[in-house]
N, C-alpha and C positions, 0 to 999 in steps of 0.2 A: 256714472252714478249721478243722481240728481243733485241739485244745489243743497238739498237737505243732508246729503251724504258728505259734504265737504268737511274736512277736518284737517288738523295740522298733519302734514305729511311726516312719516317716520324719518328719523334722522338718517342721513346718508351714512354709508359704511365709513367708519373711522379709518383714515389712512394708517396703515401699519408700516413699520420700518424695521430694519435689522436691530433687534433689541440686544443689549449686551448681557444676555442671560448667561448663567454658568455653562449651559450646554453649548452656546455659541463660542464662548471663550475656549472651551475644550476643543471644538472643531478647528478653530484658528491654530491653536497650538499643535494639534495633531497634523495639520497640513504642513507646518514647518518641520515637524519630526519626520514625516514621510519623505519630504524632499531631502532632508539631511541624510536619511538612510540611503536614499537612492543615489546620493552623490558620494557615498563612501568609497574610498579609493580601491578597496579590495573586494567589493561586493561584485561577484560574478554569478548572478543568479541563474544564468543559462549556460554555464561553462562547467564541464566535468573535470574534476581533478584527475590528471593523467598520472597514475601511479608509475607507469612505465618510465616516465620522464622526471618526476619530482621526488619520488621516494622509492628506494630499493626494497622490493618485497623479498625478504630473505627466506622466511619459512624454512622449508627443508633444503632449498637451493644452496644456501651458504653453509649448511651443516653436513652435507654429504658430498662425497667426491662424485664429480660428474663423469660418468664413463659411458662408452658406447657399447655396441654389441647387440646381437639379436635377442639375447636373454631379456634385456630391459624392455625391448619392444614387445616380446611375447607376454611379459608380465602385464604390461599396459593393456594389451588387447584382451587378456583374460579378465582383467578388472573391468574393462568397458563392457564386455559381454555380461558379466555378473550384474553390473548396475542396470543394464538394459532389461535383464530378466526381472529384477526386483521392481523396476518402474512399471513393467508390463503387468506384473501381478497386482501392484497397488491400483492401477487404473481399472483392472478387471473387477476388483472388489467394490469400486464406487463408479458404476456406469453413469454416463451422462443421460439426463432426461431427453427423450426424443424431441427434437425441435427447439430445445432450450438454447438461448443465445450464448455465445462463447465469451467468457469474461477474460480480462487481461490476466496473465499468469502472475500470481502473487510470488513474491520472493520467498523461497523456502527457508525455514529457520534452521534446518539441519539436513544433512545427507544421510543415507542409510549407513548403518554401523560399519559396513565393510569399507565405505569410502573414507573413514576416519583413520585407516591404517596409515603407516608412514608412506609418504608420497614417493613414487618412483622417480628418480632423477631424470631430467632431460638428457638425451644423448648429445654428443658434440654436434652431430648433424642437425638435431632439433633446435639447438641453441642458435646455430647459424640461421636457420629458417625463422626463428623467433625474432632475431635481430633484423632480418629482411622484412618481416611484417611491420616491425616498428618503423623502419625507414619508409616503407610504402605509406604507412599511416601519416607520417610527418609530411609526405609529399601530397597528401589529400587523395591518395589512391586507395580509398576505403574499401571498395569491393574486392580489390586484389588482396589487401591486408586481411579482409574477412575470410577469404578462401584459405589462406595459410593458417590463420588462427583456428578455424574449424578443423583442419587436418591435424593440427597439433593436439587439439582436444580429443579427437577420435583416437589418437595414438596414446595419449597420457592424460586421462580425464582429471586426475587428482592434482595436477599442477595448477595453482591459482592464476599464474601470470597470463596464460593464453585466454582464460575466461575473461579476465579484465580487458585484455587487448581486444577481444571479440566484442565485448560490451561497448567499448569506445567506438569501434568501427560501425556497429549497428546503430549506435546513437547518431553518429555522423551521417548515416544513411537514412535517418528518420524512422528507423525500425525500433520504436520505443518498447514494444512488447518483447521483442527479442533481446534488446539491451537489458530490460528489467530482469528477464529470466537469467541471463548470464551473470548479472550482478548478484542475483540470489545465490548462484553456484559459487561465485567468488566469496561472498560473505560466509557461506558454510565452510569453504576450504581455508579461508583466512579470516577467522572471526575477530581477530585483534586489530584488523586494519580499518581505519576510519573511512577510507575512500569508498568502500562498498556502500555503507548506509548514506554517505554524503551524496553519492551519485544517484542512488535510489530516490533520495529526496529531490534531486534536480528533475528527475523524470516525473515524480509526483506533482511538482510545481507546473511542469509543462502540461500535464493532464488535468490541472486544476483540482487535484486531490490534496487539499491543503492540510487536512488533519494528518494524512499519511506523511506529507512532507515534514511537518513539525516533528512527528515521531522519529523519522529517519535522521533529520538534522540533529535532534537531541542525542540520539545514539552516536552519531558521528562526533559530536562535541565531546562526549564522554570518553571516546576512544582516542581523541587527538591530543591528549596531554603531552605526549613526547614527540609530537610532530614538529617539523620546522616552523618557526614563528609565522612566516608568511602563509603557510598552509593552514595552520590552526586559526589564524586570523580570518582566513577565507571561510572556514567552516563556521566560526562564530558569527560572521556577518550574515551567512545564509540562515542560521538559526534566528538571529535578531530580526531578519526580514519577516519570517513567519510569525514570530511573537508580536511584532508590530502590526501585522495583518489582522490578528485577532485581538489587538489592543490589550494584550497581557503585559502591562507596563512594569509590573513587579518583576516578572521573569525577564523582561527585556533589560531592566536595570542590572540584574545579575549577570546577564550575558555580556552587556557592554562593559561592565566592571572587569570581567575576565579579559576582554579585548584590550582594555586600557592597561592592564598589567603587562601585556605584550609590548605595547608602545606607549609609555607614559607621557611622551612628549607630543602626542597627537592632540592638538587643541580642538580640532573639529570633533574628534571622538569624545573628548571631555564635554563638549557642548551638547552632543547628542545624548550623553549619559545624563546631563542635567535636565534635558527635556523629558527623558523617560522617568527619572525620579520625580519630577514635578507632576507628570501625568499619572503617576502611581499614587498620588495623594500626599506625598512627603515634600511639601513645599519648602519647609525649613531646611531639609536635607539637600534640596536642589539649589538653594541660594548660593552656597560657596562655589559650586560648579558653574553656575550661570554668571556670577560676578567675575569669575576667572576667565570665562569666555569673552566677556566684555573687555576685560583688561588686556586680553590677547588681541582682540579686534573690536575697537570701539564702534565699528560700523555694523556689528551683528545685531540687527534690529530684532530678530526673533528672540534673542536672549533678554533684551529690554522688555519686550512684550510679556514674556513669561514672568519676569521679575515683578512687573506691575500686576499681573494676574494673581501672583502669590500674595502680594500685600493686600490686594482687594479682597481675596478670600479670607484674609485675617481681619477683615473689617477695618482696614487702614486705607481707605480710598484716597485720602489726601497724600499719603506717602506714595501711593501708586502713581498719582498724577505728577508728583515731583520727580519721580524716577523717569517717567516718560518725557517730561520737559528737559531733564538733564540729557537723556539720550538723543532727543530730537535736536538739541543744540549742537550736536557734533557734526562731523563731516559725513553726512549721510546722503544717499541718493534721494532725489525727489520722491521716488516710489516708497522708499523705506520711511522717510519722514512723514509722508502721508499716512502710512499705516499706523505710526505711533500717534498721530494727531486724531485719527479716527477712534482709536482706543481711548484716548483722552476724552473725546467728546462723549463717548458712551458712558464712561465713568462719571463725568460731570452730570450727565442726564439722569443717572441713577440717584444722584444726590439732589435732584430737582433744581439744578443750576442750569436752566435751559438757555438763557442768553449766553453764558460762558461756553456751554456745550456747542451752541450754534456757531460761535466765533471760532472755536477749535475746528469745527467741521469745515467752515469756510477756508481756514488756513490749509486744511488737508486738501481741499479741491485746488487751491492755488499751488500747493506743492506738487500735485500730480493731477493735471487736468484730464488724464486718461483713466483715472480710477473710478470705476462704477461704484465701489464700496464707499468712497468719500462722497460722491454725489448722492447716493442713496441715504447715507447718514444725515447729510445736510437737509435733504428733502423731508425726511421724517421729523427732524427737529423743527423745521420751519412750519410744518403742518401742525405740530403740537403747540406751537406758539401762536397759531392763528393766521400765519402768513400763507394762505393757500396759493396765491399767485406765485410767490417765491418758491413754494414747494412744487408747484406744477412745473416750473421751469427746470428745477433740479431733477425731478423725476424724468422729464423729457431728455435731459442730458444723460442720465443714467441709462435710459432705454437705448440711446444711440450707441453707448459704449458696450452694452451687454444685451444685444438684441434677442438672445435666446433665454433670458431669465424671466420666467413666468411671474415671480414675485414682484419684480420691478413693474411689469405691465399691469399687474393687479392693483398695485398702489397708485400707479398713474391713473388707472380707471376710476379708483375711489375718489381721488382729488378732482378729477374732471366731473364726476357726478356731483360732488359737493359744490362745485362752481356752477352747476347747471349746464355744463357742456355735455348734454345727453347723447348726441350723436357720436361725439368723440369717445365718451365713456363706453358706449355700447361697442364701438370698434375695438377699443383696448381690451375690454372684457372678453370679446370673442377671440382675440389673439391670445389672451391668457389661457383660455380653454384649450386652444390648439397646442400651446407650449407645454401645458400641464398634462396632456393626454398621455396615458401610459397603459400598456397591456397588463401591468402588475403594479397598480398605483399604491403608494405608501399612504399612511394616514395623513401625512403632510400634503401629499398630492390631492387627496380627497378634500381636505379642508380648503386648499387653494381653488379647486374646481367649484366647490360649493359657494365660496365667496364671489368668484368670478361670475357664476350663473346668477347670483343675487344682483350684482351690479348690472349685468346684462338685462335682467328682468325689470328692474326699476327704471333703467334708462328707456327700455322699450315701452313701458307703461306711460312714462312721461311724453314719449313720442306718439302715443295713442296707438301703438302696435300691440294691442291687447292679447292677441293670440300668441305671438312670440313671447310676450311677457309672462303669460300663464305657463307656457311650456318651460321657460327658463327657470322660473321661480319654483315650479313643481320639482324640477331636477335638483335645484339647490336644497329644497326641503327634504328630499329623499336622502341626500348625502349628509346633510348637517341641519337637522330641524332647529328652528328658532322662532320665537314669537314674531319678530320683525319680518322674517321671510314669509310666514303664514299670513301676516296682515296684508302684505303686498300681493300675495297670491289671491287672497280673498277679494281685494279691490279689483284685480285683473278679471277674476271670474264674474264679479258683479258687473263690470263694464261690458262683458260678453253676454250679460243677462242669463248666465248660468247660476241661478240662485242656490240650488242645492250644493254645488261646488263651493260657492262663496260662503255659505253657512258652515260647511265642513272646515274650510280653511280658517275662517275667522274664529270658529270654536276652538281650533287647535291653537290659534294665537292667544286666546284668553287662557287656555289651559297651560301653555308654556310660559306665559309672562303676562299676567292680567294687567291690562292698561285700559284707561278710559277710552282711548281711540279705538281699540279692538272691540270693546263692548258696544260703543256707539255704532260702529259699522256693522257689527253682528246684528244689532237691533234693526238697522235699516234693511239688511238682507232678509231678516225674518219677516219684516213688513212687506217687502216686495214679493216674498213667497206666499203671502197670505196667512202667515202663522202669527196672527195678531196677539193671541193670548200669551204665546211664548216671548214675543217681543216686549211686552209691557214690563215685566220685572227687570229685564236687562236694561231697558231705557230708563226706568225709574231709578235704578242704582246709579246710573251716570248722572242724572239730574240731581240726586241727593248729594253725591260726592262733589259735583261741580255745578252749583246752583246758577252760575252765570253762563252756562252752556245753552245758548238759545236753541241750537239744533236738537239737543237732547230733549228739551221741553216740548218742542214742536212735534218731534217724532213720537214722543210719549202721548201727546194729544191725538195724533193720528191712530195709534194703536187702540186707545180707549174709544175713540169715535167709531172705529170699525167694529167694536164689540158692543156698541149701543150704550156706552157709558158717557152720555152727553155732558152731564154736569161735571164729571171728573175731567173729561176732555177739555171743557171750557176753561177749567182752572189751569191746565197745562198750557193751553194756547195763550192764556192771559200772561203767564210767566214769560213765555217766549216773546210775546208782543212787547212787553215792558223792556225786554232786552234789545228791541229794535228790529226784530225779524218781520219783514213785510208779509211773508206767507202766513204767518200766524195771525197778523192783523186781519188778513183777508178771511180767515176761518171764523173770525169773531163777528163779521158783518152779517 
């Protein structure tokens, strides 16, 4: 662009830093909650409850005398044949579509009516074989156990125990479809047993069918009221895991309350309940639980963070800061102390106490020199206070600690751009784009990509690489339109002498956020394109609003001169000359 096009450059991208918004506080607390749930002593998310070993399935086995004889075997074979006939009829009524994919077998809710008749007792010989299958299973000889269980089922289909044993064996052999089917039969034959739905839930989790897992674990919990305490606790832990996955904290609170009733002395469980209650929105209700957790273990930094968040949510930031100070003064690890100080810095920044916030962030870095969060918080606060060099150093430190964090490199690029380190800013922006690339980007990813492309474009423009600048800025504008992005895009197109593209981009800039800079550059682009009549009103508006803008008066004079308005052109040139513009003085000679 010619000297007449020079104008104050748009302000560089303001450095962003992790803001202590409510959503961020919620993410921090959720992270702690997730870790606490994962560390629960009885959480066995990938382990099936073995009914054969933990709970005696009585059903008809304990209510009838177990006798041998051919008569029992004959009755079992007759029942098996009848079931097979009914199943064949049901399949014939609903034929599968040719070529349709086979779906996993769903657990049936009920068996045919004939299957609900009193079960035929196992013979003495069958009981011996059942015990043999159990022993083989315990020795991890799952294929051999499977064979025996299948034989027992073919002889006496209505007995639930072989179905469950077969399900366990198939599960151990990674045959989840077969295990799911057998568990469905077990549920139909022993509907009051919690182990069936619990283990169906385990299979659903392994298949990432989380809605189904929640349904099954909920059913298991409802059936486990009379189970042994350890087994019921295990079921409740599985249910809690799925409720936490979907962030249903009200339901999670209820489940953990039931678990706490089983083991009231479990301090860790009480803490997890406090987390769930707080995340459900009942901060006041969570406080007694969280304070209790701190009294039990003063080094539990997560409890102190949640307490501070609760007071902050009640518009009591000073109380929140004091709670953090109290906890940070205890016997904490450097990592935990740093976490508390980072939160303190964020709360102080919200109160516009930037110097105090920066001091807290510095202490956080000193407490844990390996904390990228502490370094990032300090970097953002230093930038907001105008210490760009200090901010640059802190962002560089954060980048070395967390080399895969796109947000850190974006902020580093922004500070580098603000300091005029254009080559470095361009490199950091390009790295940000690589880190933020995703086949299914989230809105946050798209925003990061747009800002990184903006920094890349501006730095390329300043390095006179106008083609790269135009491409990057066009990409940024497509993802996240803004007046500033369109202004730089227009400047890049003008530098490439692509005046139609420059006019389009600068017109967008005026439309998105009318500024004198955008209008002045739009007027210059219109002049360069020979559209003098269109340029005149645009330039005149700038001169009227900013009468000391020599460039606006000069370009207004050029537009009038090109239209043959010599007297009016002379007036505009005179105004520009009085403001010291040499080119305008030359026009008056």
